[in-house]
DRENDO-1510 file (C-alpha; in Angstrom, 1 decimal, always signed):
<recs>
REC; n; res; u; v; w
REC; 1; MET; -8.8; +93.4; -34.0 .
REC; 2; ASN; -6.3; +91.2; -35.0 .
REC; 3; ASN; -4.2; +92.0; -32.1 .
REC; 4; THR; -6.9; +91.4; -29.7 .
REC; 5; ILE; -7.7; +88.1; -31.2 .
REC; 6; GLU; -4.0; +87.0; -31.2 .
REC; 7; LYS; -3.9; +88.0; -27.9 .
REC; 8; ALA; -7.1; +86.6; -26.6 .
REC; 9; LEU; -5.7; +83.2; -28.3 .
REC; 10; ALA; -2.3; +83.7; -26.5 .
REC; 11; ARG; -3.9; +84.3; -23.0 .
REC; 12; GLN; -6.1; +81.2; -24.0 .
REC; 13; LYS; -3.3; +79.1; -24.8 .
REC; 14; ALA; -1.4; +80.3; -21.9 .
REC; 15; ALA; -4.3; +79.5; -19.4 .
REC; 16; GLU; -4.7; +76.2; -20.8 .
REC; 17; LEU; -1.1; +75.5; -20.5 .
REC; 18; GLU; -1.0; +76.6; -16.9 .
REC; 19; LYS; -4.3; +74.6; -16.4 .
REC; 20; SER; -2.5; +71.6; -17.9 .
REC; 21; LYS; +0.4; +72.1; -15.7 .
REC; 22; GLN; -1.6; +72.1; -12.5 .
REC; 23; SER; -3.5; +69.2; -14.0 .
REC; 24; ALA; -0.4; +67.1; -14.4 .
REC; 25; GLN; +0.8; +68.2; -11.0 .
REC; 26; THR; -2.4; +67.0; -9.3 .
REC; 27; SER; -2.4; +63.7; -11.4 .
REC; 28; SER; +1.0; +63.1; -10.1 .
REC; 29; GLU; +0.1; +63.5; -6.6 .
REC; 30; ASN; -2.6; +61.2; -6.9 .
REC; 31; ILE; -0.6; +58.5; -8.5 .
REC; 32; ASP; +2.2; +59.0; -5.6 .
REC; 33; SER; -0.5; +59.0; -3.5 .
REC; 34; ASN; -2.6; +56.1; -4.7 .
REC; 35; GLU; +0.6; +54.2; -5.2 .
REC; 36; SER; +1.6; +54.8; -1.5 .
REC; 37; LYS; -1.8; +54.0; -0.4 .
REC; 38; ALA; -1.6; +50.7; -2.6 .
REC; 39; ALA; +1.8; +49.6; -1.5 .
REC; 40; PRO; +0.4; +47.7; +1.5 .
REC; 41; GLN; -2.6; +46.5; -0.5 .
REC; 42; THR; +0.0; +45.0; -3.0 .
REC; 43; ASN; +2.0; +43.4; -0.4 .
REC; 44; SER; -1.1; +42.0; +1.5 .
REC; 45; ILE; -2.0; +40.5; -2.0 .
REC; 46; GLU; +1.3; +39.1; -2.5 .
REC; 47; LYS; +1.4; +37.7; +1.0 .
REC; 48; ALA; -1.8; +36.2; +0.6 .
REC; 49; SER; -0.8; +34.7; -2.7 .
REC; 50; ALA; +2.2; +33.4; -1.2 .
REC; 51; ARG; -0.1; +32.0; +1.6 .
REC; 52; GLN; -2.6; +30.5; -0.8 .
REC; 53; GLN; +0.2; +29.2; -3.1 .
REC; 54; LYS; +1.8; +27.3; +0.3 .
REC; 55; ASN; -1.7; +26.0; +1.2 .
REC; 56; ILE; -2.1; +24.6; -2.5 .
REC; 57; ILE; +1.0; +22.9; -2.3 .
REC; 58; ALA; +0.5; +21.4; +1.4 .
REC; 59; GLY; -2.9; +20.2; -0.1 .
REC; 60; ALA; -1.4; +18.8; -3.0 .
REC; 61; ASN; +1.1; +16.8; -0.8 .
REC; 62; SER; -1.7; +15.9; +1.4 .
REC; 63; ALA; -3.7; +14.4; -1.4 .
REC; 64; ALA; -0.7; +12.4; -2.9 .
REC; 65; ILE; -0.4; +10.8; +0.3 .
REC; 66; SER; -4.2; +9.9; +0.8 .
REC; 67; LYS; -5.1; +9.3; -2.6 .
REC; 68; PRO; -6.6; +6.0; -3.2 .
REC; 69; ASP; -3.9; +4.7; -5.6 .
REC; 70; ALA; -1.2; +5.8; -3.1 .
REC; 71; PRO; +1.7; +3.1; -3.5 .
REC; 72; GLU; +1.3; +0.2; -0.9 .
REC; 73; ASP; +5.1; +0.5; -0.2 .
REC; 74; VAL; +4.8; +3.8; +1.6 .
REC; 75; ILE; +6.2; +2.7; +4.9 .
REC; 76; ASN; +3.8; +3.6; +7.8 .
REC; 77; LEU; +6.1; +3.3; +11.1 .
REC; 78; ASP; +3.3; +3.7; +13.1 .
REC; 79; LYS; +1.8; +0.3; +12.2 .
REC; 80; MET; +5.1; -1.6; +11.7 .
REC; 81; ILE; +5.2; -5.2; +12.9 .
REC; 82; ASN; +8.4; -5.8; +14.7 .
REC; 83; ILE; +9.4; -9.6; +14.1 .
REC; 84; ASP; +11.6; -11.2; +17.1 .
REC; 85; VAL; +13.7; -13.1; +14.9 .
REC; 86; ALA; +15.7; -14.4; +17.7 .
REC; 87; GLU; +12.6; -15.1; +19.6 .
REC; 88; LEU; +11.3; -17.1; +16.5 .
REC; 89; GLU; +14.6; -18.9; +16.0 .
REC; 90; GLN; +14.7; -20.3; +19.5 .
REC; 91; GLN; +10.8; -21.6; +18.6 .
REC; 92; GLY; +12.3; -23.7; +15.9 .
REC; 93; PHE; +11.7; -21.2; +12.8 .
REC; 94; VAL; +13.8; -20.5; +9.9 .
REC; 95; SER; +16.8; -18.6; +11.1 .
REC; 96; LEU; +17.8; -15.2; +9.3 .
REC; 97; THR; +21.5; -14.8; +10.6 .
REC; 98; SER; +24.5; -16.6; +9.6 .
REC; 99; THR; +23.3; -19.7; +11.1 .
REC; 100; ARG; +23.1; -23.0; +8.9 .
REC; 101; SER; +20.5; -24.8; +10.5 .
REC; 102; ARG; +18.9; -27.7; +9.2 .
REC; 103; ILE; +15.3; -26.0; +9.2 .
REC; 104; ASN; +16.9; -23.2; +6.9 .
REC; 105; GLU; +18.0; -26.1; +4.6 .
REC; 106; GLU; +14.5; -27.9; +4.5 .
REC; 107; TYR; +12.9; -24.6; +3.4 .
REC; 108; ARG; +15.3; -23.8; +1.0 .
REC; 109; GLU; +14.9; -27.0; -1.0 .
REC; 110; ILE; +10.8; -26.1; -0.9 .
REC; 111; LYS; +11.1; -22.5; -2.0 .
REC; 112; ARG; +13.5; -23.8; -4.8 .
REC; 113; LYS; +11.0; -25.4; -6.5 .
REC; 114; LEU; +8.3; -22.9; -5.9 .
REC; 115; LEU; +10.1; -20.0; -7.1 .
REC; 116; LYS; +11.0; -22.1; -10.2 .
REC; 117; ASN; +7.5; -22.5; -10.9 .
REC; 118; ALA; +6.9; -18.9; -10.4 .
REC; 119; PHE; +9.5; -17.2; -12.0 .
REC; 120; GLY; +11.2; -20.0; -14.4 .
REC; 121; PHE; +10.6; -21.0; -17.7 .
REC; 122; LEU; +7.2; -23.0; -16.9 .
REC; 123; SER; +5.7; -19.7; -15.0 .
REC; 124; SER; +4.3; -18.6; -18.5 .
REC; 125; THR; +1.9; -21.6; -18.3 .
REC; 126; ILE; +0.7; -21.3; -14.8 .
REC; 127; ASP; -1.8; -18.6; -13.8 .
REC; 128; ARG; -0.6; -16.3; -11.1 .
REC; 129; ALA; +2.2; -18.4; -10.3 .
REC; 130; ASN; +3.4; -16.2; -7.8 .
REC; 131; ILE; +0.4; -16.6; -5.8 .
REC; 132; ILE; +1.1; -19.5; -3.4 .
REC; 133; MET; -1.7; -20.9; -1.2 .
REC; 134; VAL; -0.4; -22.9; +2.3 .
REC; 135; THR; -3.1; -25.5; +3.4 .
REC; 136; SER; -3.5; -28.6; +5.5 .
REC; 137; ALA; -6.3; -31.2; +5.2 .
REC; 138; ARG; -7.1; -30.8; +9.1 .
REC; 139; PRO; -6.3; -28.2; +11.5 .
REC; 140; SER; -3.2; -28.0; +13.4 .
REC; 141; GLU; -1.2; -29.7; +11.1 .
REC; 142; GLY; +1.6; -26.9; +10.8 .
REC; 143; LYS; +0.2; -24.7; +7.8 .
REC; 144; THR; +1.1; -21.3; +9.6 .
REC; 145; PHE; +4.0; -22.4; +10.8 .
REC; 146; THR; +5.2; -23.3; +7.2 .
REC; 147; ALA; +3.7; -20.3; +5.6 .
REC; 148; ILE; +5.8; -17.9; +7.9 .
REC; 149; ASN; +8.8; -20.0; +7.3 .
REC; 150; LEU; +8.2; -19.9; +3.5 .
REC; 151; ALA; +8.0; -16.3; +3.9 .
REC; 152; MET; +10.9; -15.5; +6.0 .
REC; 153; SER; +13.0; -17.8; +3.9 .
REC; 154; ILE; +12.0; -16.2; +0.6 .
REC; 155; ALA; +12.6; -12.8; +1.9 .
REC; 156; ALA; +16.1; -13.6; +2.5 .
REC; 157; GLU; +16.4; -14.0; -1.3 .
REC; 158; LYS; +18.4; -10.9; -2.8 .
REC; 159; ASP; +15.9; -10.2; -5.5 .
REC; 160; LYS; +12.3; -11.1; -4.2 .
REC; 161; THR; +10.0; -9.4; -1.8 .
REC; 162; VAL; +7.0; -11.2; -0.1 .
REC; 163; LEU; +3.9; -10.4; +1.0 .
REC; 164; LEU; +2.1; -12.7; +3.6 .
REC; 165; VAL; -1.5; -12.9; +3.7 .
REC; 166; ASP; -3.7; -14.7; +6.5 .
REC; 167; ALA; -6.5; -15.3; +4.9 .
REC; 168; ASP; -7.5; -18.3; +7.7 .
REC; 169; VAL; -10.2; -15.8; +8.7 .
REC; 170; LEU; -12.1; -18.3; +10.9 .
REC; 171; LYS; -9.0; -19.3; +12.8 .
REC; 172; PRO; -6.3; -16.0; +12.2 .
REC; 173; ASN; -2.9; -17.3; +13.5 .
REC; 174; VAL; -0.3; -15.5; +11.6 .
REC; 175; ILE; -0.1; -12.4; +13.8 .
REC; 176; ARG; -0.6; -14.3; +17.0 .
REC; 177; THR; +2.1; -16.5; +16.4 .
REC; 178; LEU; +4.6; -13.4; +15.7 .
REC; 179; GLY; +3.6; -12.1; +19.1 .
REC; 180; GLU; +2.1; -8.6; +17.7 .
REC; 181; LYS; -1.3; -7.3; +17.7 .
REC; 182; THR; -3.2; -5.3; +14.6 .
REC; 183; ASP; -6.3; -3.5; +14.2 .
REC; 184; SER; -7.6; -4.1; +11.0 .
REC; 185; GLY; -6.8; -6.6; +8.0 .
REC; 186; LEU; -8.3; -8.4; +5.0 .
REC; 187; MET; -11.6; -8.3; +6.3 .
REC; 188; GLU; -12.0; -4.7; +7.0 .
REC; 189; TYR; -11.0; -4.4; +3.6 .
REC; 190; LEU; -13.4; -6.6; +1.9 .
REC; 191; ILE; -16.4; -5.3; +3.8 .
REC; 192; GLY; -15.2; -1.7; +3.0 .
REC; 193; GLU; -14.4; -0.2; +6.5 .
REC; 194; LYS; -10.8; +0.3; +4.9 .
REC; 195; GLU; -10.8; +2.0; +1.6 .
REC; 196; ASN; -7.5; +1.5; +0.2 .
REC; 197; LEU; -5.6; -1.7; +0.4 .
REC; 198; SER; -2.3; +0.0; +1.5 .
REC; 199; GLU; -4.4; +0.7; +4.9 .
REC; 200; VAL; -4.0; -3.2; +5.7 .
REC; 201; ILE; -0.8; -3.8; +4.6 .
REC; 202; TYR; +1.7; -4.0; +7.6 .
REC; 203; PRO; +5.2; -3.6; +6.8 .
REC; 204; THR; +7.8; -5.4; +9.1 .
REC; 205; ASN; +11.5; -5.0; +10.3 .
REC; 206; ILE; +12.5; -7.6; +7.8 .
REC; 207; ASP; +12.8; -5.3; +5.0 .
REC; 208; LYS; +11.5; -7.7; +2.2 .
REC; 209; LEU; +8.4; -8.9; +3.8 .
REC; 210; LYS; +5.1; -7.5; +4.5 .
REC; 211; ILE; +1.9; -8.8; +6.2 .
REC; 212; ILE; -1.9; -8.4; +5.7 .
REC; 213; PRO; -3.7; -9.8; +8.9 .
REC; 214; ALA; -6.9; -11.6; +8.5 .
REC; 215; GLY; -8.9; -9.0; +10.4 .
REC; 216; ARG; -11.7; -10.0; +12.5 .
REC; 217; SER; -14.2; -12.9; +11.9 .
REC; 218; HIS; -17.1; -12.2; +9.8 .
REC; 219; HIS; -20.4; -13.9; +9.2 .
REC; 220; LEU; -20.0; -13.4; +5.4 .
REC; 221; SER; -16.3; -14.2; +5.2 .
REC; 222; THR; -17.2; -17.1; +2.5 .
REC; 223; GLU; -19.1; -14.6; +0.4 .
REC; 224; LEU; -16.6; -12.0; +1.0 .
REC; 225; LEU; -13.7; -14.0; +0.0 .
REC; 226; ALA; -15.8; -15.2; -3.3 .
REC; 227; SER; -16.3; -11.7; -4.4 .
REC; 228; LYS; -15.1; -9.8; -7.1 .
REC; 229; LYS; -13.0; -7.1; -4.8 .
REC; 230; MET; -11.3; -10.5; -3.6 .
REC; 231; GLU; -10.2; -11.9; -7.0 .
REC; 232; ASP; -9.5; -8.2; -8.0 .
REC; 233; THR; -6.9; -8.0; -5.0 .
REC; 234; ILE; -5.6; -11.3; -5.8 .
REC; 235; GLU; -5.1; -10.0; -9.4 .
REC; 236; GLU; -3.1; -7.1; -8.1 .
REC; 237; PHE; -1.2; -9.0; -5.8 .
REC; 238; SER; +0.0; -11.0; -8.5 .
REC; 239; SER; +0.6; -8.5; -11.1 .
REC; 240; ARG; +1.6; -5.1; -9.6 .
REC; 241; TYR; +5.2; -6.3; -8.6 .
REC; 242; SER; +7.5; -8.5; -11.1 .
REC; 243; ASP; +9.6; -9.6; -7.8 .
REC; 244; ARG; +6.8; -10.3; -5.4 .
REC; 245; VAL; +5.8; -13.9; -4.0 .
REC; 246; VAL; +2.3; -13.8; -2.3 .
REC; 247; ILE; +2.2; -16.6; +0.4 .
REC; 248; ILE; -1.6; -17.2; +1.6 .
REC; 249; ASP; -2.1; -18.7; +4.7 .
REC; 250; THR; -5.6; -20.6; +4.0 .
REC; 251; PRO; -7.7; -22.6; +6.4 .
REC; 252; PRO; -7.8; -26.4; +6.2 .
REC; 253; MET; -9.2; -27.8; +2.9 .
REC; 254; LEU; -11.8; -30.4; +4.4 .
REC; 255; GLY; -15.2; -28.9; +6.0 .
REC; 256; ILE; -14.3; -25.4; +5.1 .
REC; 257; ASN; -15.7; -23.4; +2.1 .
REC; 258; GLU; -13.3; -20.7; +2.1 .
REC; 259; SER; -10.4; -22.5; +1.2 .
REC; 260; ALA; -11.7; -24.2; -1.9 .
REC; 261; ILE; -12.3; -20.3; -3.0 .
REC; 262; LEU; -8.9; -19.3; -2.0 .
REC; 263; ALA; -7.6; -22.4; -4.1 .
REC; 264; GLY; -9.3; -21.0; -7.1 .
REC; 265; PHE; -7.0; -17.9; -7.1 .
REC; 266; ALA; -3.8; -19.7; -6.2 .
REC; 267; GLY; -1.3; -20.7; -9.0 .
REC; 268; GLN; +0.6; -23.0; -6.4 .
REC; 269; ALA; -0.3; -24.9; -3.2 .
REC; 270; VAL; +1.5; -26.1; -0.5 .
REC; 271; VAL; -0.2; -29.0; +1.8 .
REC; 272; VAL; +1.2; -29.4; +4.9 .
REC; 273; VAL; +0.8; -33.0; +6.4 .
REC; 274; GLU; +1.7; -33.8; +10.1 .
REC; 275; GLU; +3.8; -36.9; +10.2 .
REC; 276; GLY; +2.4; -39.8; +12.0 .
REC; 277; ARG; -0.9; -38.2; +12.6 .
REC; 278; ALA; -2.3; -37.1; +9.1 .
REC; 279; LYS; -4.5; -39.9; +7.6 .
REC; 280; LEU; -3.9; -40.8; +3.9 .
REC; 281; THR; -7.5; -40.5; +2.8 .
REC; 282; ASP; -7.5; -37.1; +4.3 .
REC; 283; ILE; -4.6; -36.0; +2.2 .
REC; 284; ARG; -6.0; -37.4; -1.1 .
REC; 285; LYS; -9.4; -35.7; -0.3 .
REC; 286; ALA; -7.6; -32.2; +0.0 .
REC; 287; VAL; -5.4; -33.0; -3.1 .
REC; 288; ASP; -8.6; -33.6; -5.2 .
REC; 289; LEU; -10.3; -30.2; -3.8 .
REC; 290; LEU; -7.3; -28.4; -5.2 .
</recs>
């Protein structure tokens, strides 16, 4: 009987061993089959993952370009203002060539005083010393001519950059004087049509000069220029770059509310007087308003 049991147990173990071998073989075949089937799926997953990663990177790059605080100095060649320097020189503007002209020397003398106030030892005593408004008592005395010349002259400095802002929103003249056209400017930013300030800052072919046009006129221009948004914008102009000078072409002082508002933002003012035409009483009134 013991022999029978032993034989039965032997047969059972043999059967179990055979069954185990068959099971192992089947399992191995299933694994191979599954791996074979899974291979294309794995490749698809890897490809999908690669595509997803590529899309994420592309999205991140897109976000970096369009994010609200994107740096304003990202140059958009599509909206670059090409200043015809030679043509302006023919019209009597400052020359950026090697020519040593009288007007160059006159504006050098003016800018040296302004730069000394903006960056010299007195700069700490002047709020927003690098914000310079250019105005006049009455219209047509040459303030835009002076604002452009100052901007170009300062742009010739080795260690200074210039932002020229046309804030004469009632009679914008900077872009027209330069013979160019733009589709938006300061007003579009203040009313919210342009979300980012960088959208209304135009690079020029003069490396260190950028321009903000006035944009279209608006019936609430006084309120917009007096707004907290405008004050914050001026503050950003003043503090964002340590080497920057901001030249603001403002409306004439007399009879126009916008000029008095802008005067409150500027650290320095240049009052342009037309020789032989401006009245002394008007000049005094304009200075008093400052």
